[in-house]
C-alpha positions as CSV (number, residue, x, y, z in Angstrom):
1,M,84.7,68.4,93.2
2,I,88.9,70.7,92.2
3,W,90.4,71.6,94.8
4,R,91.9,75.3,93.6
5,S,94.9,76.7,95.0
6,R,94.9,80.0,97.0
7,E,94.5,83.2,94.6
8,P,98.5,84.2,95.4
9,R,99.2,87.4,97.1
10,Y,101.1,89.0,93.6
11,D,99.3,88.9,90.2
12,V,102.1,90.0,88.3
13,A,102.4,91.1,84.1
14,S,105.2,92.9,82.0
15,G,104.8,94.9,79.1
16,I,107.7,96.3,76.6
17,S,106.9,98.0,73.5
18,Q,110.1,99.3,70.7
19,G,107.4,102.4,69.9
20,A,108.5,104.2,67.2
21,R,112.6,104.0,67.9
22,D,114.7,102.4,65.9
23,Y,116.0,100.2,68.3
24,Q,115.6,98.9,72.0
25,E,117.4,100.9,75.2
26,D,114.6,100.0,78.4
27,A,115.5,97.0,79.9
28,I,113.2,95.5,82.4
29,T,113.2,92.2,84.6
30,A,110.5,90.7,87.5
31,D,111.6,88.0,90.0
32,F,108.5,87.0,92.2
33,P,108.5,82.8,92.7
34,V,105.3,80.8,93.1
35,G,104.1,80.7,96.3
36,A,106.9,83.2,97.8
37,E,106.1,86.0,100.1
38,A,107.8,88.6,98.4
39,G,109.1,89.7,94.9
40,F,110.8,92.4,93.0
41,V,110.8,94.8,90.0
42,V,114.0,95.8,87.8
43,L,113.7,98.4,85.2
44,A,116.4,100.7,83.3
45,D,116.2,102.8,80.6
46,G,118.5,103.3,78.5
47,M,120.8,107.0,76.9
48,G,123.8,107.3,74.8
49,G,122.4,106.1,71.6
50,H,122.2,102.7,69.8
51,A,126.2,101.9,70.2
52,A,126.0,102.4,74.3
53,G,122.0,103.4,75.6
54,D,121.1,99.7,75.4
55,V,124.5,98.3,76.4
56,A,123.9,100.9,80.2
57,S,120.7,99.4,80.4
58,K,121.8,95.4,80.0
59,I,124.7,95.7,82.4
60,V,122.1,97.6,85.3
61,L,119.5,95.4,84.8
62,T,121.8,92.6,84.8
63,E,124.7,93.6,88.3
64,V,121.2,95.1,90.1
65,Y,119.3,92.0,89.5
66,S,122.2,89.6,90.8
67,E,123.0,90.9,93.1
68,L,119.3,91.6,94.1
69,K,118.5,87.9,93.7
70,F,121.3,86.8,96.1
71,H,119.8,89.0,99.1
72,Y,116.4,87.6,98.2
73,A,117.7,84.3,99.3
74,D,116.5,85.6,103.1
75,V,114.3,88.3,102.9
76,E,114.1,89.1,106.6
77,A,117.9,89.4,106.4
78,F,117.5,91.6,103.7
79,E,114.3,93.8,105.0
80,R,116.8,94.5,108.0
81,R,118.4,96.3,106.4
82,A,116.6,97.6,102.8
83,P,117.6,100.9,101.8
84,E,121.5,100.3,102.5
85,I,121.5,97.2,100.7
86,L,119.9,99.1,97.4
87,R,121.8,101.8,97.7
88,N,125.2,99.6,97.7
89,V,123.5,97.5,94.9
90,A,122.9,101.0,92.8
91,E,126.3,102.2,93.8
92,F,127.8,98.8,92.2
93,A,126.3,98.9,88.8
94,N,127.0,102.9,88.7
95,Q,130.9,101.1,88.8
96,T,130.4,98.3,85.9
97,L,129.2,101.3,84.2
98,R,132.6,103.2,84.8
99,D,134.2,99.7,84.1
100,H,132.6,99.4,80.7
101,T,133.4,103.1,79.6
102,I,137.0,102.8,80.8
103,N,137.6,99.7,78.6
104,H,135.6,100.3,76.0
105,P,136.1,104.3,75.0
106,E,133.9,104.9,72.8
107,T,130.9,104.2,74.9
108,E,131.8,106.8,76.5
109,G,128.4,108.8,78.2
110,M,126.0,106.1,78.1
111,G,123.8,105.1,80.7
112,A,120.9,104.6,82.4
113,T,118.0,105.4,84.4
114,L,117.4,102.5,87.3
115,V,113.9,102.0,89.5
116,V,113.3,99.1,91.7
117,P,110.6,98.3,93.7
118,A,111.1,96.2,96.4
119,L,107.8,93.9,97.9
120,I,107.9,91.9,101.4
121,E,104.3,90.6,102.0
122,N,102.1,94.3,102.9
123,R,106.1,96.6,102.2
124,L,107.3,97.9,99.2
125,W,110.5,99.8,99.6
126,W,112.6,101.3,96.3
127,I,114.7,103.3,95.0
128,S,114.7,105.3,91.5
129,I,117.4,107.2,89.8
130,G,116.6,108.9,86.4
131,D,112.5,109.6,85.4
132,S,111.4,106.3,85.4
133,P,107.9,106.8,87.3
134,L,106.6,104.1,90.3
135,F,103.1,105.2,90.2
136,L,100.0,103.6,92.9
137,F,96.9,103.0,91.7
138,R,94.5,102.5,94.6
139,N,91.0,103.5,95.5
140,G,90.5,105.2,91.8
141,K,93.5,107.1,92.1
142,L,97.0,107.1,90.7
143,S,99.8,108.8,92.3
144,Q,103.8,109.2,91.3
145,L,105.5,107.5,94.4
146,N,109.4,107.7,92.9
147,E,110.2,111.5,92.9
148,D,111.1,113.2,89.2
149,H,115.2,113.7,88.5
150,S,114.3,115.6,85.4
151,M,113.9,119.3,84.5
152,G,110.3,118.5,84.0
153,P,109.1,119.4,88.1
154,Q,111.0,122.2,88.4
155,I,109.6,123.8,84.6
156,D,106.0,122.8,86.3
157,F,106.8,124.5,89.2
158,M,108.5,128.4,87.2
159,V,105.1,127.5,85.5
160,Q,102.8,127.3,88.7
161,S,104.9,130.6,90.1
162,G,104.2,132.2,87.1
163,L,107.4,132.7,85.8
164,L,106.5,130.6,83.0
165,D,103.4,130.1,80.1
166,A,102.3,126.6,81.0
167,K,102.0,126.1,77.1
168,V,105.7,127.2,76.6
169,A,106.1,124.5,79.6
170,E,104.3,121.5,78.2
171,N,106.5,121.3,75.3
172,H,109.9,123.3,77.2
173,P,113.0,121.6,75.2
174,D,114.5,121.1,78.5
175,R,111.4,119.1,80.1
176,N,113.3,115.6,79.3
177,C,116.9,116.7,80.3
178,L,117.5,114.1,83.2
179,V,119.1,116.1,87.1
180,S,120.3,112.2,87.7
181,V,121.3,109.2,86.3
182,L,123.6,106.2,86.4
183,M,126.9,107.1,84.1
184,G,129.5,105.9,86.2
185,S,130.0,109.4,88.0
186,K,128.8,109.8,91.0
187,I,124.8,109.5,91.9
188,A,123.7,113.0,92.2
189,K,120.3,112.1,93.6
190,I,119.0,109.0,94.6
191,D,115.3,108.2,95.7
192,C,115.3,105.5,98.9
193,P,112.7,106.1,101.1
194,A,114.1,105.2,104.9
195,Q,110.7,103.6,105.8
196,P,108.7,101.2,103.2
197,V,105.3,102.1,102.0
198,D,102.3,100.1,103.5
199,L,100.5,98.6,100.4
200,K,96.4,96.9,100.9
201,A,94.8,95.0,99.3
202,G,93.6,96.1,95.8
203,D,97.1,98.4,95.1
204,I,97.7,97.8,92.0
205,V,101.7,99.4,91.8
206,I,103.3,100.2,87.7
207,C,107.1,100.5,87.7
208,S,107.6,102.0,84.1
209,S,110.1,103.9,82.2
210,D,109.2,107.3,80.2
211,G,108.2,105.3,77.4
212,L,104.6,105.2,79.6
213,Q,103.8,108.9,80.1
214,F,103.2,109.5,76.2
215,L,99.4,108.8,78.2
216,T,98.3,110.9,80.4
217,N,97.9,110.0,84.1
218,A,94.4,110.7,84.0
219,Q,94.1,108.3,79.9
220,I,96.3,106.0,82.8
221,T,93.7,106.3,85.3
222,K,90.8,105.4,82.8
223,V,92.5,101.7,82.3
224,L,92.9,100.6,85.5
225,A,89.7,102.1,87.2
226,K,88.1,100.3,84.7
227,Y,90.0,96.9,84.6
228,R,91.3,96.6,88.4
229,K,89.3,94.0,89.1
230,S,90.8,92.3,85.6
231,R,94.4,89.7,86.3
232,S,97.1,91.9,85.6
233,T,98.3,90.7,82.5
234,E,95.1,92.0,80.8
235,I,95.5,95.0,82.3
236,A,99.0,95.3,80.4
237,E,97.3,94.6,77.1
238,R,95.0,97.5,77.1
239,L,97.9,100.0,78.2
240,L,99.9,99.5,75.4
241,E,96.4,99.1,73.4
242,E,95.9,102.6,74.6
243,I,99.5,103.5,73.6
244,Y,99.6,101.9,69.6
245,K,96.4,104.5,69.5
246,L,98.3,107.1,70.1
247,D,100.0,106.9,67.1
248,D,103.1,108.9,67.8
249,P,105.3,109.2,65.4
250,D,107.9,110.0,68.4
251,Q,106.8,107.3,70.4
252,D,109.8,106.7,73.0
253,N,110.3,102.4,74.0
254,I,107.8,101.4,77.1
255,S,108.4,99.0,79.3
256,F,106.1,98.6,82.4
257,T,105.4,95.9,84.6
258,I,102.5,95.9,86.9
259,I,101.8,94.6,90.1
260,K,98.4,94.1,91.6
261,V,98.1,93.1,95.7
262,N,95.5,90.1,96.3
263,D,96.7,90.1,99.6
264,A,98.0,92.5,101.9
265,S,98.2,90.5,104.8
266,V,101.0,90.4,107.8
267,R,102.9,87.4,109.0
268,A,102.5,86.7,113.3
269,K,105.5,87.1,114.4
270,G,108.1,83.9,115.0
271,T,106.9,83.0,111.6
272,P,109.6,82.7,109.0
273,L,108.1,83.9,105.5
274,A,108.4,81.4,102.5
275,K,112.1,81.6,101.2
276,S,112.5,80.9,97.3
277,S,115.6,79.2,96.0
278,V,119.4,80.3,97.2
279,A,120.6,82.0,95.5
280,V,124.7,82.4,94.6
281,A,126.9,86.1,94.4
282,R,128.1,86.5,91.3
283,P,132.1,87.3,91.2
284,R,133.1,90.7,91.3
285,G,134.1,90.7,87.7
286,L,132.7,89.6,84.4
287,T,133.4,85.9,83.7
288,K,134.1,84.5,80.3
289,V,134.4,80.2,79.8
290,V,137.4,78.8,79.7
291,S,138.0,75.0,77.9
292,E,136.4,71.7,79.7
293,P,138.1,70.3,82.3
294,D,140.3,67.4,82.1
295,L,138.4,64.2,83.4
296,V,140.5,61.4,86.0
297,P,138.5,58.9,87.1
298,I,138.5,58.0,90.7
299,P,140.5,55.4,92.4
300,A,138.3,52.1,93.7
301,K,138.6,50.8,97.0
302,E,140.0,47.1,96.6
303,A,137.7,45.0,97.0
304,T,135.6,47.0,93.6
305,P,136.3,46.1,90.4
306,A,138.1,48.2,88.2
307,Y,136.5,49.8,85.7
308,E,137.1,50.0,81.4
309,P,138.1,53.6,79.9
310,E,135.1,52.9,77.8
311,E,132.2,52.1,80.9
312,V,133.5,55.1,83.3
313,A,133.0,57.7,79.9
314,A,129.0,55.8,79.8
315,M,128.5,57.1,82.9
316,V,129.1,60.9,82.4
317,T,126.4,62.9,81.2
318,L,128.3,65.5,79.0
319,P,129.9,64.1,75.5
320,G,132.7,65.7,74.6
321,A,134.9,65.0,77.9
322,E,138.7,63.7,77.6
323,L,139.4,61.1,79.4
324,H,142.6,59.9,80.7
325,E,143.1,56.2,81.7
326,V,144.8,55.6,85.1
327,D,146.5,52.9,87.3
328,A,143.2,51.6,89.8
329,A,145.9,49.7,91.6
330,E,148.0,52.3,92.5
331,P,145.8,54.7,93.8
332,D,147.3,58.5,94.7
333,V,146.3,58.9,98.5
334,E,147.8,57.9,102.0
335,P,147.5,54.4,102.9
336,E,146.0,54.9,105.8
337,A,143.5,57.5,104.0
338,A,142.4,54.8,101.8
339,E,139.3,53.3,103.3
340,E,137.7,55.7,104.4
341,D,138.3,58.7,102.1
342,V,138.3,57.3,98.3
343,V,135.3,57.3,96.5
344,A,133.9,54.6,93.8
345,P,134.0,54.8,91.1
346,T,130.2,54.5,90.3
347,Q,129.9,57.9,91.8
348,A,131.1,59.4,88.8
349,V,130.5,63.5,88.4
350,S,129.8,65.4,84.8
351,P,132.3,67.6,83.8
352,R,131.1,71.5,84.3
353,R,132.3,74.5,82.6
354,F,133.9,77.2,85.4
355,A,134.1,80.0,85.0
356,A,136.7,82.6,85.2
357,L,137.4,86.3,85.8
358,A,138.1,88.2,82.5
């Protein structure tokens, strides 16, 4: 008899392609620890050209991911303040972009969209700035959950009002102009609902850059309907195949994450959520590595035999550290504390790299 673990709550896979562009300005990461009851995706679509667009998306992704990883160390505390935390994280990433452009004037004008779906059990929170879509596929129908912060919705409204021809609107040069984006300045629009969307077993959530929208909603729906019972990895592969079939010379960068909801149950009240590994808050500022600190052997107790420098070096796991010999007979401690506070050299500690604020 072979024992198999139960199916995970979320089945997650990501796909990314450079498309027909000369460089990649999308940045995406998904964090769904095995066995955890929660996870999130961070996607940023950069703008500003090769000199800055890819930099902007990486800055946004790095800042948002590190902050959310810290908050997800306690998902119950996160959920109590989810909208506030998500907004603060976006503002922090925006501030980091502002600081970068001040220090690097040549990147002035760079920016990035942001979309972050944050899942806890069957509840979906999100924050969205820009035109990167967040889709929900349920019961054979595809819908976009987040707002589109581009001129597209306004142009479509003009068509519905009879003010603009549909053919003209389809290829309108302003359709993809953004009305809100992270650029270091004030954020014009933020989509961050006060309440989560309840997910159901069988739902498929797609977080993507607008490069996926070179496929029509009907084409995306067809793929999801056909492969809805397949693993998320196969769904991702099939979507990329459909995009490649288009062979569009203007194909934008593509990045997306597929999240299949296998289990939409809710834990009983009072039962703590399974937690992922504890994260540590990152310092507010860029970091740089400084030189290795000097390693000084810890003085020994009187009853412990002295160690030769070569023997101490053998305890150190990091090669290349410079050793300084000290006289173990004259420890630099108060006599009264010698018996209690001094650690024997058998508890050697490897020297570590220290991060310092730039």
